[in-house]
One Martini backbone bead per residue (centre of mass of N, CA, C, O) as a GRO file, in nm:
protein
  517
    1MET     BB    1   3.619  -3.209   0.433
    2SER     BB    2   3.408  -3.035   0.603
    3PRO     BB    3   3.164  -2.836   0.568
    4LEU     BB    4   3.088  -2.477   0.612
    5ALA     BB    5   2.855  -2.305   0.827
    6LEU     BB    6   2.720  -1.983   0.847
    7VAL     BB    7   2.523  -1.879   1.138
    8SER     BB    8   2.300  -1.572   1.132
    9VAL     BB    9   1.987  -1.512   1.298
   10SER     BB   10   1.692  -1.357   1.358
   11ASP     BB   11   1.517  -1.561   1.209
   12LYS     BB   12   1.458  -1.889   1.372
   13LYS     BB   13   1.307  -2.029   1.172
   14ASN     BB   14   1.402  -2.365   1.122
   15ILE     BB   15   1.708  -2.383   1.213
   16ILE     BB   16   1.736  -2.644   1.366
   17PRO     BB   17   1.652  -2.862   1.157
   18PHE     BB   18   1.850  -2.763   0.946
   19CYS     BB   19   2.120  -2.810   1.101
   20LYS     BB   20   2.078  -3.107   1.155
   21GLU     BB   21   2.078  -3.193   0.856
   22LEU     BB   22   2.357  -3.088   0.785
   23ILE     BB   23   2.498  -3.278   0.980
   24GLU     BB   24   2.364  -3.567   0.935
   25GLN     BB   25   2.361  -3.562   0.600
   26PHE     BB   26   2.636  -3.350   0.532
   27ASN     BB   27   2.873  -3.283   0.747
   28TYR     BB   28   2.847  -3.026   0.892
   29LYS     BB   29   2.963  -2.725   1.012
   30ILE     BB   30   2.903  -2.486   1.278
   31LEU     BB   31   2.896  -2.127   1.258
   32SER     BB   32   2.872  -1.897   1.543
   33SER     BB   33   2.679  -1.627   1.714
   34GLY     BB   34   2.537  -1.527   1.977
   35GLY     BB   35   2.204  -1.592   1.969
   36THR     BB   36   2.236  -1.831   1.771
   37ALA     BB   37   2.434  -2.003   1.930
   38LYS     BB   38   2.259  -2.035   2.184
   39HIS     BB   39   2.016  -2.169   2.043
   40LEU     BB   40   2.178  -2.420   1.932
   41ILE     BB   41   2.296  -2.523   2.203
   42GLU     BB   42   2.017  -2.567   2.345
   43ALA     BB   43   1.966  -2.793   2.098
   44LYS     BB   44   2.240  -2.970   2.075
   45ILE     BB   45   2.427  -2.806   1.878
   46PRO     BB   46   2.714  -2.794   1.729
   47VAL     BB   47   2.945  -2.513   1.792
   48ILE     BB   48   3.130  -2.260   1.642
   49LYS     BB   49   3.270  -1.991   1.754
   50VAL     BB   50   3.376  -1.701   1.624
   51ALA     BB   51   3.596  -1.623   1.834
   52ASP     BB   52   3.750  -1.903   1.799
   53PHE     BB   53   3.791  -1.887   1.491
   54THR     BB   54   3.945  -1.584   1.505
   55ASN     BB   55   4.083  -1.505   1.782
   56SER     BB   56   3.841  -1.293   1.848
   57PRO     BB   57   3.671  -1.079   2.017
   58GLU     BB   58   3.402  -0.930   2.108
   59ILE     BB   59   3.310  -0.588   2.042
   60LEU     BB   60   3.120  -0.328   2.117
   61GLU     BB   61   2.868  -0.493   2.209
   62GLY     BB   62   2.881  -0.666   1.919
   63ARG     BB   63   2.948  -0.483   1.666
   64VAL     BB   64   3.216  -0.672   1.666
   65LYS     BB   65   3.266  -1.013   1.506
   66THR     BB   66   3.260  -1.068   1.168
   67LEU     BB   67   3.479  -0.841   1.112
   68HIS     BB   68   3.693  -1.061   0.946
   69PRO     BB   69   3.927  -1.221   0.755
   70LYS     BB   70   3.834  -1.519   0.831
   71ILE     BB   71   3.549  -1.472   0.724
   72HIS     BB   72   3.581  -1.317   0.444
   73GLY     BB   73   3.794  -1.503   0.331
   74GLY     BB   74   3.621  -1.771   0.349
   75ILE     BB   75   3.404  -1.650   0.145
   76LEU     BB   76   3.586  -1.495  -0.104
   77ALA     BB   77   3.740  -1.731  -0.191
   78LYS     BB   78   3.903  -1.866  -0.460
   79ARG     BB   79   3.962  -2.197  -0.504
   80THR     BB   80   4.127  -2.188  -0.809
   81ASP     BB   81   4.306  -1.950  -0.733
   82GLU     BB   82   4.634  -1.908  -0.687
   83LYS     BB   83   4.648  -1.649  -0.521
   84HIS     BB   84   4.436  -1.737  -0.319
   85ARG     BB   85   4.581  -1.995  -0.223
   86ARG     BB   86   4.815  -1.849  -0.090
   87ASP     BB   87   4.646  -1.686   0.111
   88ILE     BB   88   4.506  -1.919   0.253
   89GLU     BB   89   4.775  -2.038   0.365
   90ALA     BB   90   4.904  -1.787   0.498
   91ASN     BB   91   4.615  -1.738   0.677
   92GLN     BB   92   4.459  -1.987   0.759
   93LEU     BB   93   4.204  -2.052   0.595
   94GLU     BB   94   3.864  -2.129   0.629
   95LEU     BB   95   3.622  -2.248   0.437
   96ILE     BB   96   3.308  -2.113   0.333
   97ASP     BB   97   2.999  -2.264   0.194
   98LEU     BB   98   2.778  -2.137   0.398
   99VAL     BB   99   2.529  -1.876   0.420
  100VAL     BB  100   2.319  -1.790   0.715
  101VAL     BB  101   2.137  -1.487   0.677
  102ASN     BB  102   1.958  -1.252   0.881
  103LEU     BB  103   1.821  -0.953   0.986
  104TYR     BB  104   1.756  -0.718   1.164
  105PRO     BB  105   1.433  -0.580   1.263
  106PHE     BB  106   1.390  -0.277   1.145
  107LYS     BB  107   1.095  -0.244   1.050
  108LYS     BB  108   0.960  -0.340   1.320
  109THR     BB  109   1.090  -0.127   1.499
  110VAL     BB  110   0.975   0.140   1.355
  111GLU     BB  111   0.670   0.061   1.356
  112LYS     BB  112   0.665   0.094   1.684
  113GLY     BB  113   0.806   0.375   1.750
  114SER     BB  114   1.098   0.412   1.798
  115ARG     BB  115   1.374   0.522   1.892
  116TRP     BB  116   1.646   0.634   1.750
  117GLU     BB  117   1.852   0.461   1.907
  118ASP     BB  118   1.714   0.181   1.862
  119ALA     BB  119   1.720   0.186   1.555
  120ILE     BB  120   2.028   0.204   1.519
  121GLU     BB  121   2.083  -0.074   1.672
  122ASN     BB  122   1.911  -0.220   1.419
  123ILE     BB  123   2.165  -0.189   1.243
  124ASP     BB  124   2.309  -0.397   1.033
  125ILE     BB  125   2.652  -0.500   0.945
  126GLY     BB  126   2.757  -0.796   0.936
  127GLY     BB  127   2.532  -0.929   0.770
  128PRO     BB  128   2.552  -0.777   0.495
  129SER     BB  129   2.846  -0.844   0.450
  130MET     BB  130   2.812  -1.156   0.428
  131ILE     BB  131   2.599  -1.164   0.210
  132ARG     BB  132   2.766  -1.008  -0.011
  133SER     BB  133   3.006  -1.195  -0.017
  134ALA     BB  134   2.853  -1.455  -0.098
  135ALA     BB  135   2.708  -1.335  -0.352
  136LYS     BB  136   2.969  -1.268  -0.506
  137ASN     BB  137   3.064  -1.590  -0.441
  138HIS     BB  138   2.835  -1.790  -0.565
  139GLU     BB  139   3.008  -2.017  -0.714
  140GLU     BB  140   3.118  -2.111  -0.404
  141VAL     BB  141   2.870  -1.986  -0.239
  142SER     BB  142   2.609  -2.013  -0.030
  143VAL     BB  143   2.291  -1.816   0.015
  144LEU     BB  144   2.078  -1.752   0.301
  145VAL     BB  145   1.776  -1.526   0.392
  146ASP     BB  146   1.542  -1.753   0.423
  147PRO     BB  147   1.348  -2.005   0.552
  148SER     BB  148   1.214  -2.080   0.266
  149GLN     BB  149   1.502  -2.203   0.155
  150TYR     BB  150   1.592  -2.461   0.306
  151GLN     BB  151   1.454  -2.707   0.160
  152ASN     BB  152   1.559  -2.654  -0.122
  153PHE     BB  153   1.856  -2.682  -0.056
  154LEU     BB  154   1.845  -2.974   0.040
  155ASP     BB  155   1.734  -3.084  -0.230
  156GLU     BB  156   1.980  -2.997  -0.402
  157ILE     BB  157   2.222  -3.141  -0.247
  158LYS     BB  158   2.112  -3.427  -0.302
  159LYS     BB  159   2.193  -3.413  -0.619
  160GLY     BB  160   2.457  -3.240  -0.570
  161LYS     BB  161   2.582  -3.032  -0.760
  162LEU     BB  162   2.527  -2.710  -0.792
  163LYS     BB  163   2.375  -2.497  -0.981
  164LYS     BB  164   2.436  -2.195  -1.124
  165SER     BB  165   2.140  -2.094  -1.136
  166TYR     BB  166   2.087  -2.133  -0.834
  167GLN     BB  167   2.313  -1.953  -0.720
  168ALA     BB  168   2.209  -1.696  -0.865
  169GLN     BB  169   1.935  -1.687  -0.720
  170LEU     BB  170   2.048  -1.651  -0.441
  171ALA     BB  171   2.203  -1.386  -0.495
  172LEU     BB  172   1.961  -1.221  -0.575
  173GLU     BB  173   1.805  -1.252  -0.303
  174ALA     BB  174   2.032  -1.129  -0.133
  175PHE     BB  175   2.046  -0.842  -0.262
  176GLN     BB  176   1.745  -0.782  -0.210
  177HIS     BB  177   1.767  -0.795   0.099
  178THR     BB  178   1.975  -0.561   0.133
  179ALA     BB  179   1.823  -0.343  -0.027
  180ASP     BB  180   1.572  -0.337   0.148
  181TYR     BB  181   1.719  -0.259   0.404
  182ASP     BB  182   1.842   0.012   0.304
  183ALA     BB  183   1.579   0.144   0.222
  184ALA     BB  184   1.447   0.149   0.501
  185ILE     BB  185   1.663   0.328   0.633
  186SER     BB  186   1.664   0.578   0.445
  187SER     BB  187   1.363   0.636   0.469
  188TRP     BB  188   1.358   0.682   0.778
  189ILE     BB  189   1.563   0.915   0.797
  190SER     BB  190   1.416   1.108   0.614
  191LYS     BB  191   1.151   1.119   0.785
  192GLU     BB  192   1.260   1.167   1.076
  193ARG     BB  193   1.456   1.431   0.967
  194ASN     BB  194   1.345   1.578   0.720
  195LEU     BB  195   1.503   1.480   0.457
  196PRO     BB  196   1.632   1.494   0.165
  197SER     BB  197   1.621   1.293  -0.139
  198SER     BB  198   1.828   1.207  -0.417
  199ASN     BB  199   1.669   0.934  -0.395
  200TYR     BB  200   1.440   0.691  -0.489
  201ILE     BB  201   1.368   0.472  -0.208
  202GLU     BB  202   1.193   0.172  -0.252
  203SER     BB  203   1.061  -0.140  -0.094
  204TYR     BB  204   0.882  -0.427  -0.243
  205PRO     BB  205   0.743  -0.709  -0.217
  206LEU     BB  206   0.616  -0.985  -0.362
  207ILE     BB  207   0.295  -1.092  -0.359
  208LYS     BB  208   0.198  -1.127  -0.680
  209THR     BB  209   0.102  -1.274  -0.970
  210LEU     BB  210  -0.083  -1.169  -1.213
  211ARG     BB  211  -0.266  -1.252  -1.477
  212TYR     BB  212  -0.305  -0.936  -1.552
  213GLY     BB  213  -0.364  -0.636  -1.645
  214GLU     BB  214  -0.567  -0.430  -1.798
  215ASN     BB  215  -0.477  -0.637  -2.012
  216PRO     BB  216  -0.410  -0.958  -2.132
  217HIS     BB  217  -0.121  -0.859  -2.269
  218GLN     BB  218  -0.044  -0.776  -1.969
  219LYS     BB  219   0.172  -0.773  -1.739
  220ALA     BB  220   0.154  -0.845  -1.371
  221PHE     BB  221   0.243  -0.696  -1.045
  222TRP     BB  222   0.240  -0.741  -0.682
  223TYR     BB  223   0.344  -0.495  -0.453
  224GLY     BB  224   0.416  -0.510  -0.083
  225LEU     BB  225   0.306  -0.485   0.223
  226SER     BB  226   0.186  -0.714   0.470
  227ASN     BB  227   0.064  -0.501   0.717
  228VAL     BB  228  -0.080  -0.325   0.484
  229GLY     BB  229  -0.353  -0.296   0.329
  230TRP     BB  230  -0.458  -0.513   0.083
  231GLN     BB  231  -0.270  -0.750   0.180
  232SER     BB  232  -0.426  -0.744   0.477
  233ALA     BB  233  -0.673  -0.833   0.366
  234GLU     BB  234  -0.974  -1.022   0.397
  235GLN     BB  235  -1.070  -1.277   0.189
  236LEU     BB  236  -1.396  -1.429   0.199
  237GLN     BB  237  -1.443  -1.419  -0.118
  238GLY     BB  238  -1.366  -1.516  -0.431
  239LYS     BB  239  -1.179  -1.419  -0.660
  240ASP     BB  240  -0.913  -1.301  -0.766
  241LEU     BB  241  -0.739  -1.031  -0.784
  242SER     BB  242  -0.703  -0.767  -0.994
  243TYR     BB  243  -0.571  -0.498  -1.124
  244ASN     BB  244  -0.842  -0.338  -1.149
  245ASN     BB  245  -0.951  -0.397  -0.869
  246LEU     BB  246  -0.726  -0.248  -0.711
  247LEU     BB  247  -0.766   0.030  -0.831
  248ASP     BB  248  -1.076   0.053  -0.745
  249LEU     BB  249  -1.048   0.001  -0.447
  250GLU     BB  250  -0.873   0.242  -0.383
  251SER     BB  251  -1.079   0.461  -0.478
  252ALA     BB  252  -1.319   0.374  -0.301
  253LEU     BB  253  -1.182   0.397  -0.020
  254SER     BB  254  -1.081   0.691  -0.037
  255THR     BB  255  -1.370   0.801  -0.046
  256VAL     BB  256  -1.500   0.674   0.214
  257LEU     BB  257  -1.289   0.803   0.419
  258GLU     BB  258  -1.413   1.091   0.426
  259PHE     BB  259  -1.641   0.953   0.650
  260GLY     BB  260  -1.490   0.741   0.775
  261TYR     BB  261  -1.394   0.447   0.998
  262ALA     BB  262  -1.584   0.176   1.127
  263GLU     BB  263  -1.678  -0.030   1.348
  264LYS     BB  264  -1.890  -0.209   1.494
  265GLY     BB  265  -2.117   0.025   1.658
  266GLU     BB  266  -1.987   0.327   1.619
  267LEU     BB  267  -2.238   0.395   1.450
  268THR     BB  268  -2.548   0.613   1.518
  269THR     BB  269  -2.565   0.805   1.286
  270LYS     BB  270  -2.534   1.002   0.983
  271ASP     BB  271  -2.242   0.809   0.884
  272PHE     BB  272  -2.323   0.624   0.656
  273ALA     BB  273  -2.116   0.494   0.389
  274SER     BB  274  -2.133   0.488   0.023
  275VAL     BB  275  -1.944   0.352  -0.263
  276ILE     BB  276  -1.959   0.365  -0.615
  277LEU     BB  277  -1.738   0.207  -0.859
  278LYS     BB  278  -1.593   0.299  -1.194
  279HIS     BB  279  -1.317   0.333  -1.341
  280ASN     BB  280  -1.201   0.536  -1.107
  281ASN     BB  281  -1.509   0.633  -1.053
  282PRO     BB  282  -1.765   0.768  -0.919
  283CYS     BB  283  -2.131   0.667  -0.944
  284GLY     BB  284  -2.177   0.677  -0.623
  285ALA     BB  285  -2.295   0.859  -0.323
  286SER     BB  286  -2.343   0.824   0.044
  287ILE     BB  287  -2.514   0.944   0.336
  288SER     BB  288  -2.661   0.777   0.626
  289ASN     BB  289  -2.854   0.579   0.873
  290SER     BB  290  -2.745   0.339   0.679
  291ALA     BB  291  -2.594   0.122   0.476
  292SER     BB  292  -2.834   0.047   0.300
  293GLN     BB  293  -2.921   0.336   0.225
  294ALA     BB  294  -2.657   0.434   0.112
  295PHE     BB  295  -2.653   0.238  -0.125
  296LEU     BB  296  -2.922   0.311  -0.258
  297ASN     BB  297  -2.847   0.608  -0.306
  298ALA     BB  298  -2.602   0.549  -0.484
  299LEU     BB  299  -2.752   0.382  -0.704
  300GLU     BB  300  -2.944   0.609  -0.811
  301CYS     BB  301  -2.739   0.779  -0.972
  302ASP     BB  302  -2.601   0.499  -1.139
  303SER     BB  303  -2.708   0.193  -1.221
  304VAL     BB  304  -2.558   0.130  -1.484
  305SER     BB  305  -2.255   0.177  -1.389
  306ALA     BB  306  -2.272  -0.023  -1.135
  307PHE     BB  307  -2.231  -0.243  -1.320
  308GLY     BB  308  -1.946  -0.403  -1.222
  309GLY     BB  309  -1.865  -0.282  -0.951
  310ILE     BB  310  -1.757  -0.103  -0.667
  311VAL     BB  311  -1.794  -0.142  -0.302
  312ALA     BB  312  -1.789   0.097  -0.027
  313PHE     BB  313  -1.759   0.090   0.328
  314ASN     BB  314  -1.747   0.249   0.668
  315THR     BB  315  -1.900  -0.015   0.764
  316ASN     BB  316  -2.099  -0.249   0.850
  317VAL     BB  317  -2.234  -0.544   0.705
  318ASP     BB  318  -2.560  -0.634   0.678
  319LYS     BB  319  -2.833  -0.804   0.589
  320GLU     BB  320  -2.977  -0.572   0.437
  321THR     BB  321  -2.742  -0.500   0.257
  322ALA     BB  322  -2.700  -0.777   0.125
  323ILE     BB  323  -2.970  -0.793  -0.022
  324ASN     BB  324  -2.907  -0.547  -0.203
  325LEU     BB  325  -2.638  -0.648  -0.333
  326LYS     BB  326  -2.753  -0.919  -0.478
  327GLU     BB  327  -2.918  -0.755  -0.710
  328ILE     BB  328  -2.622  -0.694  -0.823
  329PHE     BB  329  -2.355  -0.672  -1.026
  330LEU     BB  330  -2.037  -0.740  -0.875
  331GLU     BB  331  -1.693  -0.744  -0.793
  332CYS     BB  332  -1.673  -0.565  -0.516
  333VAL     BB  333  -1.644  -0.572  -0.148
  334VAL     BB  334  -1.584  -0.323   0.111
  335ALA     BB  335  -1.510  -0.356   0.471
  336PRO     BB  336  -1.456  -0.373   0.817
  337SER     BB  337  -1.732  -0.554   0.824
  338PHE     BB  338  -1.928  -0.869   0.875
  339ASP     BB  339  -2.202  -1.036   0.892
  340GLU     BB  340  -2.288  -1.358   0.882
  341GLU     BB  341  -2.561  -1.320   0.734
  342ALA     BB  342  -2.436  -1.159   0.498
  343LEU     BB  343  -2.248  -1.382   0.392
  344ASN     BB  344  -2.465  -1.596   0.338
  345ILE     BB  345  -2.609  -1.428   0.114
  346LEU     BB  346  -2.342  -1.376  -0.071
  347LYS     BB  347  -2.267  -1.678  -0.149
  348ILE     BB  348  -2.438  -1.695  -0.415
  349LYS     BB  349  -2.193  -1.500  -0.506
  350LYS     BB  350  -1.903  -1.654  -0.578
  351ASN     BB  351  -1.740  -1.415  -0.741
  352LEU     BB  352  -1.759  -1.233  -0.514
  353ARG     BB  353  -1.562  -0.993  -0.373
  354ILE     BB  354  -1.467  -1.009  -0.027
  355LEU     BB  355  -1.352  -0.743   0.191
  356LYS     BB  356  -1.163  -0.723   0.495
  357LEU     BB  357  -1.080  -0.390   0.632
  358THR     BB  358  -0.937  -0.278   0.890
  359LYS     BB  359  -0.846  -0.002   1.055
  360ASP     BB  360  -0.550  -0.107   1.143
  361ARG     BB  361  -0.481  -0.153   0.805
  362LEU     BB  362  -0.441   0.128   0.753
  363PRO     BB  363  -0.278   0.368   0.627
  364LYS     BB  364  -0.102   0.618   0.679
  365LYS     BB  365  -0.048   0.923   0.670
  366ASN     BB  366   0.163   1.093   0.466
  367LEU     BB  367   0.200   0.989   0.191
  368THR     BB  368   0.293   0.863  -0.130
  369SER     BB  369   0.276   0.913  -0.480
  370THR     BB  370   0.297   0.733  -0.799
  371LYS     BB  371   0.428   0.784  -1.138
  372SER     BB  372   0.490   0.673  -1.449
  373ILE     BB  373   0.749   0.763  -1.676
  374MET     BB  374   0.961   0.814  -1.910
  375GLY     BB  375   1.240   0.756  -1.719
  376GLY     BB  376   1.038   0.764  -1.455
  377LEU     BB  377   0.918   0.950  -1.162
  378LEU     BB  378   0.631   1.063  -0.988
  379VAL     BB  379   0.623   1.252  -0.680
  380GLN     BB  380   0.375   1.274  -0.411
  381ASP     BB  381   0.165   1.373  -0.210
  382THR     BB  382  -0.108   1.283  -0.068
  383ASP     BB  383  -0.466   1.374  -0.088
  384ASP     BB  384  -0.540   1.333   0.264
  385GLY     BB  385  -0.627   1.583   0.375
  386GLU     BB  386  -0.819   1.769   0.580
  387ASP     BB  387  -1.092   1.953   0.528
  388THR     BB  388  -1.163   2.284   0.631
  389THR     BB  389  -1.415   2.531   0.676
  390GLU     BB  390  -1.249   2.785   0.779
  391SER     BB  391  -1.142   2.857   0.471
  392TRP     BB  392  -1.407   2.929   0.383
  393VAL     BB  393  -1.588   3.140   0.133
  394SER     BB  394  -1.842   3.361   0.111
  395VAL     BB  395  -1.907   3.547  -0.214
  396THR     BB  396  -2.206   3.606  -0.182
  397LYS     BB  397  -2.503   3.740  -0.096
  398LYS     BB  398  -2.581   3.448  -0.073
  399SER     BB  399  -2.631   3.200   0.164
  400PRO     BB  400  -2.617   2.899   0.272
  401ASN     BB  401  -2.790   2.669   0.409
  402ASN     BB  402  -2.770   2.407   0.611
  403GLN     BB  403  -2.822   2.186   0.398
  404MET     BB  404  -2.626   2.296   0.191
  405LYS     BB  405  -2.372   2.267   0.366
  406LEU     BB  406  -2.386   1.958   0.375
  407ASP     BB  407  -2.377   1.917   0.064
  408LEU     BB  408  -2.116   2.067   0.005
  409ASN     BB  409  -1.932   1.889   0.175
  410PHE     BB  410  -2.001   1.627   0.038
  411ALA     BB  411  -1.930   1.701  -0.260
  412TRP     BB  412  -1.639   1.783  -0.207
  413LYS     BB  413  -1.534   1.500  -0.123
  414VAL     BB  414  -1.612   1.355  -0.385
  415CYS     BB  415  -1.470   1.531  -0.600
  416LYS     BB  416  -1.175   1.462  -0.514
  417HIS     BB  417  -1.236   1.148  -0.665
  418VAL     BB  418  -1.264   1.283  -0.937
  419LYS     BB  419  -1.189   1.317  -1.247
  420SER     BB  420  -1.049   1.543  -1.438
  421ASN     BB  421  -1.291   1.713  -1.488
  422ALA     BB  422  -1.506   1.799  -1.199
  423ILE     BB  423  -1.855   1.715  -1.133
  424VAL     BB  424  -2.090   1.759  -0.852
  425ILE     BB  425  -2.418   1.640  -0.767
  426ALA     BB  426  -2.621   1.733  -0.474
  427LYS     BB  427  -2.868   1.570  -0.244
  428ASN     BB  428  -2.906   1.474   0.060
  429GLN     BB  429  -2.626   1.331   0.073
  430LYS     BB  430  -2.629   1.272  -0.253
  431THR     BB  431  -2.568   1.167  -0.555
  432ILE     BB  432  -2.710   1.278  -0.892
  433GLY     BB  433  -2.434   1.381  -1.042
  434ILE     BB  434  -2.156   1.291  -1.273
  435GLY     BB  435  -1.849   1.461  -1.397
  436ALA     BB  436  -1.581   1.304  -1.578
  437GLY     BB  437  -1.281   1.367  -1.749
  438GLN     BB  438  -1.290   1.643  -1.885
  439MET     BB  439  -1.160   1.892  -2.096
  440ASN     BB  440  -1.405   2.064  -1.976
  441ARG     BB  441  -1.608   2.198  -1.741
  442VAL     BB  442  -1.879   2.234  -1.888
  443GLY     BB  443  -1.887   1.941  -1.984
  444ALA     BB  444  -1.911   1.812  -1.704
  445ALA     BB  445  -2.170   1.964  -1.623
  446LYS     BB  446  -2.355   1.850  -1.842
  447ILE     BB  447  -2.343   1.557  -1.750
  448ALA     BB  448  -2.435   1.598  -1.444
  449LEU     BB  449  -2.701   1.759  -1.504
  450ASN     BB  450  -2.839   1.558  -1.689
  451ALA     BB  451  -2.849   1.320  -1.480
  452ALA     BB  452  -3.009   1.529  -1.264
  453SER     BB  453  -3.246   1.699  -1.389
  454LYS     BB  454  -3.522   1.604  -1.234
  455ILE     BB  455  -3.357   1.677  -0.926
  456CYS     BB  456  -3.203   1.971  -0.913
  457SER     BB  457  -3.368   2.115  -0.725
  458GLU     BB  458  -3.177   2.250  -0.463
  459ALA     BB  459  -2.906   2.179  -0.549
  460VAL     BB  460  -2.559   2.103  -0.567
  461LEU     BB  461  -2.222   2.217  -0.666
  462ALA     BB  462  -1.907   2.067  -0.756
  463SER     BB  463  -1.562   2.180  -0.806
  464ASP     BB  464  -1.221   2.108  -0.842
  465GLY     BB  465  -1.216   2.378  -1.005
  466PHE     BB  466  -1.215   2.657  -1.145
  467PHE     BB  467  -1.380   2.916  -1.311
  468PRO     BB  468  -1.305   3.071  -1.613
  469PHE     BB  469  -1.618   3.103  -1.639
  470ALA     BB  470  -1.979   3.167  -1.625
  471ASP     BB  471  -2.115   2.920  -1.777
  472THR     BB  472  -2.157   2.715  -1.544
  473VAL     BB  473  -2.357   2.888  -1.384
  474GLU     BB  474  -2.570   2.925  -1.609
  475LEU     BB  475  -2.627   2.623  -1.634
  476ALA     BB  476  -2.708   2.565  -1.337
  477ASP     BB  477  -2.955   2.744  -1.330
  478LYS     BB  478  -3.132   2.586  -1.540
  479TYR     BB  479  -3.142   2.329  -1.317
  480GLY     BB  480  -3.162   2.457  -1.002
  481ILE     BB  481  -2.913   2.556  -0.873
  482LYS     BB  482  -2.825   2.699  -0.525
  483ALA     BB  483  -2.522   2.577  -0.495
  484ILE     BB  484  -2.162   2.646  -0.477
  485ILE     BB  485  -1.839   2.469  -0.503
  486GLN     BB  486  -1.509   2.618  -0.510
  487PRO     BB  487  -1.184   2.736  -0.511
  488GLY     BB  488  -1.090   2.951  -0.684
  489GLY     BB  489  -0.862   3.184  -0.871
  490SER     BB  490  -0.967   3.340  -1.090
  491LEU     BB  491  -0.966   3.618  -1.298
  492ARG     BB  492  -1.306   3.557  -1.328
  493ASP     BB  493  -1.460   3.542  -1.059
  494GLN     BB  494  -1.655   3.786  -1.071
  495GLU     BB  495  -1.842   3.670  -1.293
  496SER     BB  496  -1.946   3.429  -1.118
  497ILE     BB  497  -2.055   3.601  -0.887
  498ASP     BB  498  -2.250   3.776  -1.051
  499MET     BB  499  -2.422   3.541  -1.161
  500CYS     BB  500  -2.516   3.439  -0.887
  501ASP     BB  501  -2.655   3.704  -0.794
  502ALA     BB  502  -2.856   3.715  -1.039
  503ARG     BB  503  -2.967   3.394  -0.962
  504GLY     BB  504  -2.962   3.314  -0.649
  505ILE     BB  505  -2.668   3.207  -0.587
  506SER     BB  506  -2.459   3.030  -0.390
  507MET     BB  507  -2.098   3.079  -0.297
  508VAL     BB  508  -1.798   2.880  -0.243
  509PHE     BB  509  -1.467   2.914  -0.127
  510THR     BB  510  -1.190   2.696  -0.047
  511GLN     BB  511  -0.880   2.756  -0.154
  512LYS     BB  512  -0.888   2.452  -0.279
  513ARG     BB  513  -0.771   2.198  -0.476
  514HIS     BB  514  -0.867   1.866  -0.669
  515PHE     BB  515  -0.691   1.725  -0.864
  516LEU     BB  516  -0.734   1.424  -1.090
  517HIS     BB  517  -0.521   1.212  -1.308
   0.00000   0.00000   0.00000
């Protein structure tokens, strides 16, 4: 008896040549319905329609067509089980040997911003049921859920009886396919209707296996969505991205995004931003009237730490910028675009990873971030909301002048992306000292102020959290700091305010903190 393949696919890539080879080389019969059957018939491929196979018409506008005992009985039947054999004969079941099914494109539908009703109609019911039935009975039935599997399946059946390990691998991929589908639906409903989720369910396909993790003895894997974020960036040159590269790129880009992100020609004023990052902390940042000058300003902050770092730009990289970039050893450069002349200059540094990530490939706002802990995950909203100065309060007798206001705003945006405890010293919209990840705030201030000591006069200081004591203000005054920005909210706020008033320093409370652990 000829083997029987049930074929029902949303993604019709390569399905015609695959079915032709099944028929011509292995004498398969093809069972199909709906759009897939029409597609195969138009290609002159003989098809048994599901309605004829079950002797039951499609009903409810096609919502019910494969949900039938003759379909699922033919898939789930154990061929050698005596009780199953009796049911097969009593119900005149024809056994199905191969299930080729992939599902309605739910993710693509909701990514386009479809109406609730349209999204609901793109929830596949019969498809997942057939896939799960075949995967459960994988010792008897093969299941294919992706066109990339077709050629390998043909190669395997040419060898004879399929190996149990191969059938189990197909079952694994099938259950992952339906799990990913269900995760996408549940996540969409939760977000669309703003409903709390009792389970954290997200699904990301494997992008690639990385060489190793943070250290060579750690295995690492990169999972993600293909149409947004780093996996959609175009790598123009350089070695493969490492685990640490990806972490640092994420931090660098999130910092530079504070100052906008523009395609070539969109920036004409002093909005060109550059951030140099090392080990998940900015070691220099600036906004200026050109990408080149912004980079040079950022480099001045800590040229030693910049060695082997990551550089992010919020606009096009031109020839002049590339000339400056090639003078220092860097791991990665990311920008929305690059001039051809710039790329030619940077080609001399063959190992430099250059990534073009266009504005349309940036993730949407209001995402969540996760961190793993023993036995679980911590999930929170990303800290990507735009800070508005309307909520800021000047709490000292002296108010900052216009230049100081620009510098305070700049320093506050950078400080948000420095590991806590964080202190940023800025002057003329460039960082001149950064203190990151210290166990106490005055310790972070000492590091930042010492780094900027020679040029601290008239500079500003930003702190990601409130001052528990007035000691940081006292220290800042010794270095010539003239304006401070911090969240406020300490029981001893008044001590810091009084110290500022006594030393002629202006201070602004943002009433919002930005801890980063």
